[in-house]
C-alpha positions as CSV (number, residue, x, y, z in Angstrom):
1,M,90.2,90.8,30.1
2,K,87.3,90.6,27.5
3,G,84.2,92.4,28.7
4,R,85.8,94.3,31.6
5,K,88.5,96.8,32.3
6,L,91.8,96.2,34.0
7,L,91.5,97.7,37.5
8,M,94.8,99.4,38.5
9,I,93.8,101.8,41.3
10,P,95.3,101.6,44.8
11,G,92.5,99.3,46.0
12,P,90.3,97.5,45.3
13,I,92.8,95.7,43.1
14,E,92.7,92.8,40.6
15,F,92.0,89.6,42.6
16,E,93.2,86.1,42.0
17,P,90.5,83.9,40.4
18,E,90.7,81.4,43.3
19,V,89.8,84.3,45.7
20,L,86.8,85.3,43.7
21,Q,85.7,81.7,43.4
22,A,85.9,81.4,47.2
23,M,83.8,84.6,47.5
24,G,81.1,83.0,45.3
25,M,80.7,79.8,47.3
26,P,77.4,79.2,49.1
27,T,77.4,81.0,52.4
28,N,78.0,78.7,55.3
29,S,77.0,79.0,59.0
30,H,79.5,81.1,61.0
31,V,79.6,78.2,63.5
32,A,79.9,75.3,61.0
33,P,83.0,73.2,61.7
34,D,84.5,73.9,58.3
35,F,84.1,77.7,58.7
36,I,85.6,77.5,62.2
37,E,88.6,75.8,60.7
38,T,88.8,78.5,58.0
39,F,88.6,81.3,60.5
40,G,91.2,79.8,62.8
41,N,93.6,79.1,60.0
42,S,93.2,82.6,58.7
43,L,94.3,84.0,62.1
44,E,97.3,81.7,62.1
45,L,98.3,82.7,58.6
46,M,98.1,86.4,59.5
47,R,100.9,85.9,62.1
48,E,103.0,84.4,59.3
49,V,102.4,87.2,56.8
50,W,102.8,90.0,59.5
51,K,105.8,88.1,60.9
52,S,104.4,88.3,64.4
53,P,104.5,84.9,65.9
54,T,103.3,86.0,69.4
55,G,100.9,88.7,68.2
56,Q,97.1,88.7,68.6
57,P,95.3,88.8,65.2
58,F,91.9,90.3,64.8
59,I,89.6,89.8,61.8
60,V,86.5,92.1,61.9
61,A,84.0,93.1,59.2
62,G,84.8,96.6,58.2
63,T,87.5,98.6,56.4
64,G,91.0,99.8,57.0
65,T,89.6,102.9,58.8
66,L,87.8,100.5,61.3
67,A,91.2,98.9,61.9
68,M,92.6,102.4,62.6
69,D,89.7,103.1,64.9
70,M,90.1,99.8,66.8
71,A,93.8,100.6,67.5
72,A,92.9,104.1,68.8
73,A,89.7,103.0,70.7
74,N,91.5,100.2,72.6
75,L,94.8,101.8,73.4
76,I,94.1,105.5,73.9
77,E,92.3,107.1,76.8
78,Q,91.2,110.7,77.5
79,G,94.2,112.9,77.8
80,D,96.8,110.5,76.5
81,R,99.5,112.1,74.4
82,V,99.8,110.7,70.8
83,L,102.4,111.6,68.2
84,V,101.0,111.4,64.6
85,I,103.6,111.2,61.9
86,S,102.0,112.2,58.6
87,T,103.0,112.0,55.0
88,G,99.5,112.7,53.5
89,Y,95.8,112.4,53.8
90,F,95.7,109.3,56.1
91,G,98.0,110.9,58.7
92,Q,95.3,113.5,59.0
93,R,92.7,110.8,59.3
94,F,94.7,109.2,62.2
95,R,94.8,112.6,63.9
96,D,91.0,112.9,63.6
97,I,90.5,109.5,65.0
98,M,92.8,110.1,68.0
99,D,91.2,113.5,68.7
100,R,87.8,111.7,68.8
101,Y,89.0,109.6,71.7
102,G,90.3,112.6,73.6
103,A,94.0,112.3,72.9
104,K,96.3,115.2,73.1
105,T,97.7,114.9,69.6
106,T,100.9,116.3,68.2
107,F,100.9,116.4,64.4
108,L,104.3,116.0,62.6
109,K,103.6,116.7,59.0
110,A,106.2,116.0,56.3
111,P,106.6,118.4,53.4
112,L,104.7,117.1,50.3
113,G,106.6,114.1,48.9
114,E,108.9,113.8,51.8
115,V,109.1,112.0,55.1
116,V,109.5,113.3,58.7
117,S,113.1,113.1,59.8
118,L,114.1,110.8,62.6
119,E,115.6,113.8,64.4
120,A,112.3,115.6,64.5
121,I,110.6,112.5,65.8
122,E,113.2,111.9,68.5
123,K,113.0,115.5,69.5
124,E,109.3,115.2,70.2
125,L,109.7,111.9,72.1
126,K,112.5,113.5,74.2
127,D,110.5,116.6,75.0
128,Q,107.5,114.9,76.4
129,Q,106.2,111.4,77.2
130,Y,103.8,110.0,74.5
131,K,101.5,107.0,75.1
132,A,101.7,106.1,71.4
133,L,102.8,107.2,68.0
134,T,101.3,106.4,64.6
135,I,103.1,105.8,61.3
136,T,101.6,105.7,57.8
137,H,103.8,103.1,56.1
138,V,102.5,104.0,52.6
139,D,100.1,106.9,52.3
140,T,97.7,106.1,49.6
141,S,97.2,109.7,48.8
142,T,100.9,110.5,48.0
143,G,102.6,107.2,47.3
144,V,105.2,108.1,50.0
145,L,106.9,105.2,51.7
146,V,108.2,105.5,55.3
147,D,110.7,103.1,56.9
148,P,109.0,102.0,60.1
149,E,111.9,100.1,61.6
150,P,114.0,103.0,63.0
151,I,110.8,104.8,64.2
152,A,109.7,101.7,66.0
153,K,113.1,101.6,67.6
154,L,112.7,105.1,68.9
155,A,109.3,104.3,70.2
156,R,110.8,101.4,72.2
157,K,113.6,103.7,73.5
158,Y,111.0,106.2,74.9
159,N,108.5,103.6,76.1
160,T,105.9,104.6,73.5
161,L,103.5,102.3,71.7
162,S,104.0,102.2,67.9
163,I,101.0,101.8,65.6
164,L,101.6,101.2,61.9
165,D,98.9,102.0,59.3
166,G,99.8,99.3,56.8
167,V,96.6,99.6,54.8
168,C,98.6,100.1,51.6
169,S,101.6,98.1,52.6
170,V,100.9,94.8,54.4
171,A,101.8,91.9,52.0
172,G,103.4,94.3,49.6
173,E,106.1,96.1,51.5
174,K,108.7,94.7,54.0
175,I,107.2,94.4,57.5
176,N,108.8,92.4,60.4
177,Q,106.3,93.3,63.1
178,E,107.9,91.3,66.0
179,E,111.5,91.9,65.1
180,W,111.0,95.6,64.7
181,G,108.9,95.9,67.8
182,L,105.8,97.4,66.2
183,D,102.9,97.2,68.6
184,V,100.0,97.3,66.1
185,V,100.1,96.6,62.4
186,L,96.7,97.1,60.6
187,T,95.3,96.9,57.1
188,G,92.2,96.4,55.0
189,S,91.5,93.4,52.9
190,Q,91.2,95.1,49.5
191,K,94.8,96.1,49.1
192,A,97.9,93.9,48.9
193,I,96.2,91.2,51.0
194,G,94.2,90.6,47.9
195,V,90.6,90.2,49.1
196,P,87.5,92.3,48.1
197,P,86.7,95.2,50.4
198,G,85.0,94.4,53.8
199,L,87.6,93.2,56.3
200,A,89.5,95.1,58.9
201,L,92.7,93.2,59.8
202,L,95.0,93.9,62.7
203,V,97.7,92.2,64.7
204,A,98.5,93.6,68.2
205,S,101.7,92.8,70.1
206,P,101.8,91.3,73.7
207,K,102.8,94.8,74.9
208,A,99.7,96.4,73.2
209,M,97.5,93.8,74.7
210,H,98.9,94.4,78.1
211,V,98.3,98.1,77.8
212,W,94.7,97.5,76.7
213,K,94.0,95.1,79.6
214,N,95.3,97.6,82.1
215,R,93.4,100.7,80.8
216,K,91.6,102.7,83.5
217,S,88.4,103.5,81.5
218,P,86.0,101.5,79.4
219,V,86.7,101.3,75.6
220,A,84.6,104.1,74.2
221,N,83.6,102.2,71.0
222,Y,81.3,99.2,71.5
223,Y,81.8,97.6,68.1
224,A,85.6,98.1,68.2
225,D,86.1,96.9,71.8
226,W,88.6,94.1,72.0
227,N,86.7,92.9,75.1
228,N,84.0,91.8,72.6
229,W,86.3,90.5,69.9
230,L,89.2,88.8,71.7
231,P,87.0,85.9,73.0
232,I,85.9,85.3,69.4
233,M,89.4,85.2,68.0
234,T,90.5,82.9,70.8
235,A,87.6,80.6,70.3
236,Y,88.0,80.3,66.5
237,E,91.7,79.7,66.9
238,E,91.0,76.9,69.4
239,R,88.5,75.6,66.8
240,R,85.4,76.3,68.9
241,P,82.2,78.1,67.9
242,S,81.6,81.6,69.3
243,Y,79.5,84.7,68.6
244,F,79.6,88.4,69.1
245,G,78.7,89.8,65.7
246,T,78.2,87.7,62.6
247,P,81.5,87.5,60.7
248,A,81.7,88.2,57.0
249,V,81.7,84.5,56.1
250,N,82.4,84.6,52.4
251,L,85.1,87.3,52.8
252,I,86.9,85.2,55.4
253,V,86.8,82.1,53.2
254,A,88.3,84.4,50.5
255,L,90.9,85.7,53.0
256,E,92.1,82.2,53.9
257,T,92.4,81.5,50.2
258,S,94.5,84.6,49.6
259,L,96.7,84.1,52.7
260,K,97.4,80.6,51.5
261,I,98.5,82.0,48.1
262,I,100.7,84.6,49.8
263,A,102.3,82.0,52.1
264,A,102.9,79.7,49.1
265,E,104.7,82.5,47.2
266,G,106.6,83.4,50.3
267,I,106.4,86.8,51.9
268,E,110.0,87.8,51.1
269,K,109.6,86.7,47.5
270,R,106.3,88.6,47.3
271,V,107.8,91.8,48.7
272,N,110.7,91.5,46.3
273,R,108.3,91.1,43.4
274,H,106.5,94.3,44.4
275,F,109.9,96.1,44.7
276,N,111.2,95.1,41.3
277,L,107.9,95.8,39.4
278,A,107.6,99.2,41.1
279,K,111.2,100.2,40.2
280,A,110.6,99.2,36.6
281,F,107.2,101.0,36.4
282,R,108.8,104.2,37.7
283,A,111.5,103.9,35.1
284,G,108.7,103.7,32.5
285,I,106.9,106.7,34.0
286,S,110.1,108.7,34.1
287,S,110.8,108.0,30.4
288,L,107.6,109.8,29.6
289,N,108.9,112.9,31.4
290,L,106.3,112.5,34.1
291,E,107.2,113.5,37.7
292,I,106.1,111.5,40.7
293,L,105.0,113.0,44.0
294,P,107.7,111.3,46.2
295,K,110.8,113.5,46.1
296,S,113.2,110.5,45.8
297,D,113.1,106.9,44.8
298,E,114.0,105.9,48.3
299,V,110.7,107.2,49.7
300,A,108.6,106.0,46.7
301,A,106.1,103.2,47.5
302,N,106.3,99.8,45.9
303,T,102.5,99.3,46.0
304,L,101.4,102.4,44.1
305,T,102.7,105.3,42.1
306,A,101.4,108.9,42.3
307,A,102.4,111.0,39.3
308,Y,101.7,114.5,38.2
309,Y,99.8,115.2,35.0
310,P,101.9,116.9,32.3
311,S,101.6,120.6,32.1
312,G,98.6,121.7,30.1
313,I,96.8,118.4,30.1
314,E,93.5,118.2,31.9
315,G,93.5,115.2,34.3
316,A,89.9,114.0,34.0
317,A,90.2,113.9,30.2
318,L,93.5,112.0,30.4
319,L,92.0,109.3,32.7
320,S,89.0,109.1,30.4
321,K,91.2,108.4,27.4
322,I,93.1,105.7,29.4
323,A,89.8,104.1,30.3
324,Q,89.1,103.9,26.6
325,S,92.0,101.4,26.5
326,E,90.2,99.3,29.1
327,V,92.4,100.4,32.0
328,V,91.1,102.2,35.1
329,L,93.5,104.4,37.1
330,A,92.7,106.7,40.1
331,G,92.7,110.5,40.3
332,G,94.3,112.4,43.1
333,L,93.2,112.3,46.7
334,L,95.1,114.9,48.6
335,P,92.7,117.9,48.6
336,E,95.3,120.7,48.0
337,I,96.6,119.1,44.8
338,K,93.7,116.7,43.9
339,T,93.4,117.8,40.3
340,K,97.1,117.9,39.6
341,Y,98.0,114.2,39.8
342,F,96.8,110.6,39.4
343,R,97.6,107.3,41.0
344,I,98.3,103.8,39.8
345,G,98.0,100.8,42.1
346,H,100.4,97.9,41.5
347,M,100.0,95.4,44.4
348,G,98.8,92.0,45.2
349,S,98.6,89.7,42.2
350,V,100.0,92.4,39.9
351,S,102.2,91.2,37.0
352,A,104.6,92.7,34.6
353,N,102.0,92.2,31.8
354,D,99.5,94.3,33.8
355,L,102.0,97.2,34.1
356,L,103.0,97.0,30.4
357,T,99.3,97.3,29.6
358,V,99.0,100.4,31.8
359,L,102.1,102.0,30.2
360,S,100.8,101.3,26.8
361,A,97.4,102.8,27.6
362,L,99.1,105.8,29.2
363,E,101.3,106.4,26.1
364,R,98.2,106.3,23.8
365,A,96.3,108.7,26.0
366,L,99.2,111.1,26.3
367,F,99.7,111.1,22.6
368,K,96.0,111.8,21.9
369,S,96.2,114.6,24.5
370,G,99.1,116.3,22.6
371,H,101.9,115.4,25.0
372,H,105.0,114.6,23.0
373,I,106.2,111.1,23.5
374,E,108.2,108.5,21.7
375,P,105.9,105.5,21.2
376,G,107.1,102.5,23.0
377,K,109.7,104.3,25.1
378,S,108.1,103.6,28.4
379,L,107.7,99.9,27.6
380,Q,111.4,99.7,26.7
381,A,112.4,101.5,29.9
382,F,110.2,99.1,31.9
383,Q,111.6,96.0,30.3
384,Q,115.2,97.1,30.6
385,R,114.8,97.9,34.3
386,L,113.0,94.6,35.0
387,L,115.7,92.6,33.2
388,K,118.3,94.1,35.5
389,S,116.4,92.7,38.5
390,D,116.1,89.1,37.1
């Protein structure tokens, strides 16, 4: 880590050296045979990571927000009813996107640090027919984790499309898209997928593709329109050249590299690694008498932690002191409490050593800020919890 800081925010993350090396390769033609092979293989690997063997993957230059936009643009028409299930900032973003396409949106907002109950969701689905519902698997603003499986089951029961915002969860939290019946699972490259920012990634179920093909009106977003992108995905997967918009060549080379790393580790093993490290990290945070935003351990994400600043300590100053130890953490994002908490990302190639470094830097910063701590206590709590999972 000489000469640079350890980046421990909820994306971009620390990337594997092989991924960065792939990014730095000379840029190839987007219709060169070796790049066509890379693109096609990336699409096939996405099905493996998403656990969606019959799903249709899309790889498009953009961000996680573009992936959200693509889901809405292609599946929602003017006047369609959409149920948005929100646990933070990005639930609000999904409502804004749906409203832009003329949806009649119902917004189910969980209390801060909690999740919306299944009873409340089913009541809405019983009361009126919804075209789709959206779930934020892990809201990056709050660190709250939602269990998508029972919600997807309810969506199937009431013939409603389910759209999972997996921006902060895919390749870090448990997702079985096909088994659970999720119709769209989307993410961005810079989170647990482990690739620098710039790719919108999405897998659509056969049901979602059927709904899209049978829509009554043209897709209202030219760039996001699957009519433009599906022939490209099909061609690359068949190892044929094709063109609509120039793909982000180097990013897709890096994506294939990272997906191969994920597949080699095994998605179940990778999810379990995130789970164990997160549990240990929260034990370390708790030992410092810091409170996390999620109200219970069961709804706390395994890809990031959102924690309140101690009473009387100014947040920006604390983050600055942590940065002096060559560690970068993120401030708050949720507008109403933005200055009251901070966020630590722990996803992708994260290791126990990374999190021990974070806790060590946090301890020093808290001590310098006048917060009473027992030096080394969080490191001990982390190690003890991690040993239990070995």
